[in-house]
C-alpha positions in Angstrom: 4.8 0.2 24.6 4.6 1.3 21.0 1.8 -0.1 18.9 2.3 -3.2 16.8 2.9 -2.3 13.2 1.0 -4.2 10.6 2.1 -3.8 7.0 -0.9 -4.1 4.7 -0.1 -4.9 1.1 -1.4 -6.7 -2.0 -1.4 -6.5 -5.7 -3.3 -3.8 -7.6 -7.1 -4.3 -7.5 -6.8 -6.8 -4.7 -8.9 -4.8 -2.2 -6.3 -3.1 0.0 -8.4 0.1 0.1 -11.5 -1.7 1.3 -9.5 -3.5 4.0 -7.9 -0.2 5.1 -11.2 1.5 5.3 -12.6 -1.2 7.5 -9.7 -1.0 9.9 -10.2 2.7 10.1 -13.9 2.2 10.9 -12.8 0.0 13.7 -10.8 2.8 15.2 -7.4 1.5 14.1 -4.9 4.2 13.0 -4.1 3.8 9.3 -1.1 5.3 7.5 -1.4 5.0 3.7 1.6 5.3 1.5 -0.5 6.2 -1.5 -2.0 9.2 0.3 1.4 10.4 1.3 2.6 9.9 -2.3 -0.2 12.1 -3.6 0.6 14.8 -1.1 4.3 15.0 -1.8 3.9 15.6 -5.5 1.5 18.5 -5.2 2.7 21.6 -7.1 5.2 23.4 -5.0 6.6 20.3 -3.3 10.2 19.3 -3.9 9.2 15.9 -5.3 6.9 17.5 -7.8 9.8 19.5 -9.3 12.0 16.4 -9.4 9.4 14.3 -11.2 8.8 17.1 -13.8 12.5 17.5 -14.4 12.9 13.7 -14.9 9.8 13.1 -17.1 9.0 16.4 -18.7 5.9 18.5 -19.1 4.0 15.8 -20.9 3.1 14.3 -17.5 1.5 17.6 -16.3 -2.2 18.4 -16.4 -3.4 21.9 -17.4 -3.5 23.0 -13.8 0.1 22.1 -13.1 -0.7 18.9 -11.2 0.7 15.6 -12.3 -1.4 13.8 -14.8 -1.5 10.5 -12.9 -3.0 8.6 -15.9 -0.2 9.7 -18.2 2.5 9.0 -15.6 1.1 5.6 -14.8 1.0 4.6 -18.5 4.6 5.7 -18.8 6.1 3.9 -15.8 4.3 0.6 -16.5 5.7 0.5 -20.0 9.2 1.5 -19.0 11.0 -0.3 -16.2 13.8 2.3 -16.0 11.3 5.1 -15.7 9.5 3.3 -12.9 12.7 2.8 -11.0 13.6 6.5 -11.4 10.1 7.5 -10.1 10.5 5.2 -7.1 13.9 6.6 -6.3 12.4 10.1 -6.1 9.3 9.2 -4.1 10.0 6.2 -1.9 12.6 7.7 0.5 10.2 10.6 1.2 7.2 8.3 1.6 9.1 6.0 4.0 10.4 8.9 6.1 6.9 10.4 6.5 5.4 7.0 7.4 8.0 6.5 10.1 7.3 9.9 11.5 3.6 9.4 11.6 3.9 5.9 13.1 6.2 7.2 15.9 3.6 9.7 17.0 0.7 7.2 17.3 -0.4 5.3 20.3 -2.8 2.3 20.7 -2.7 -1.4 20.5 -1.7 -1.6 16.8 -1.6 0.5 13.6 -1.9 -0.4 10.0 0.6 0.8 7.4 -0.7 0.5 3.8 2.3 -0.2 1.6 1.3 -1.3 -1.9 4.9 -2.0 -3.0 6.1 -3.6 0.2 7.2 -6.8 -1.5 8.8 -5.0 -4.3 10.8 -3.0 -1.8 12.2 -6.2 -0.3 12.2 -5.2 3.3 9.9 -5.7 6.3 12.0 -3.5 8.5 10.0 -1.8 11.2 7.0 -4.1 10.8 5.7 -6.7 13.2 3.5 -8.5 10.8 2.6 -8.4 7.1 -1.0 -8.8 6.0 -1.5 -9.6 2.3 -4.9 -9.0 0.6 -5.1 -11.7 -2.1 -7.3 -12.5 -5.0 -7.1 -14.6 -8.1 -5.3 -12.8 -10.9 -8.2 -13.0 -13.3 -10.4 -11.4 -10.7 -7.9 -8.6 -10.2 -7.6 -8.1 -14.0 -11.3 -7.7 -14.3 -11.6 -5.3 -11.4 -8.7 -3.2 -12.8 -10.4 -2.8 -16.2 -13.7 -2.0 -14.6 -12.1 0.6 -12.3 -9.6 2.3 -14.6 -10.7 1.4 -18.1 -8.1 0.5 -20.7 -7.5 -2.8 -22.5 -6.8 -6.2 -21.2 -3.2 -5.9 -22.6 -2.7 -2.6 -20.6 -4.1 -4.1 -17.4 -2.0 -7.2 -17.8 1.1 -5.0 -18.2 0.3 -3.3 -14.9 -0.1 -6.6 -13.1 3.0 -8.1 -14.6 5.1 -5.0 -13.5 4.3 -5.9 -9.8 5.7 -8.6 -7.6 4.2 -12.0 -8.2 1.4 -13.4 -6.2 3.7 -16.2 -4.9 6.2 -13.6 -3.7 3.6 -11.7 -1.8 2.2 -14.8 -0.2 5.7 -16.0 0.8 6.2 -12.9 2.8 2.8 -12.9 4.5 2.1 -13.5 8.1 -1.6 -13.2 7.5 -3.7 -13.5 4.3 -7.1 -12.1 3.5 -8.8 -13.7 0.5 -10.9 -11.2 -1.4 -12.6 -13.3 -4.1 -16.1 -13.0 -2.5 -18.4 -10.2 -1.4 -17.5 -6.9 0.4 -19.5 -8.1 3.4 -17.3 -11.2 3.6 -14.2 -9.2 3.3 -15.3 -6.8 6.1 -16.1 -9.8 8.3 -12.7 -11.2 7.8 -11.1 -7.9 8.8 -13.2 -7.9 11.9 -11.8 -11.3 12.8 -8.3 -10.1 12.2 -8.9 -7.0 14.3 -9.7 -9.2 17.3 -6.6 -11.3 16.6 -4.4 -8.2 16.4 -5.8 -6.9 19.7 -4.9 -10.2 21.3 -1.4 -10.2 19.9 -0.9 -6.6 21.0 -2.1 -7.4 24.5 0.2 -10.5 24.7 3.2 -8.4 23.5 2.5 -5.8 26.1 2.3 -8.4 28.9 5.6 -9.9 27.8 7.3 -6.5 27.8 5.9 -5.9 31.4 7.2 -9.3 32.6 10.7 -8.4 31.4 10.8 -5.2 33.4 
């Protein structure tokens, strides 16, 4: 039986990366959309050329790689630019995630999809796990992590799906308003739960044969 597919999402600075790392430490296969996105825009890749043709040389660093800070600043201030970038990247990211998932075995796997809610589809996923935190907490973390002003950080948060929209789509929610230790413990609890769900799904499939 193929592994259960858990879609991991959450707003920026919610703690998705910390959750994904803990799942990986527990031996769970993790496929990260952001890692794939970084790989497919390396110089020489087709997506790199398309992005440069659309946005121009101003979004290039001196070494020919994309200047991610400049590109982020652009797309979070221009909704049309953001949609154009997504049209270039998302089909490629989704195709690679599907290929990687199809090659994996085990009770379950985690697919980290930051823009899962914005994409509007849970196709191919068995459950959706949302990492959540109060908006003020996320705002403070974003400024501490990336710098910039409160106004810039607020624009990034506002460009994403609302907290309510993410929670409405969730099968499971991890609150990340506390310590890293508390978050890791919550992931451990979910890990045990997902193993139970995977075992139950496997037993149900065997009974139908």
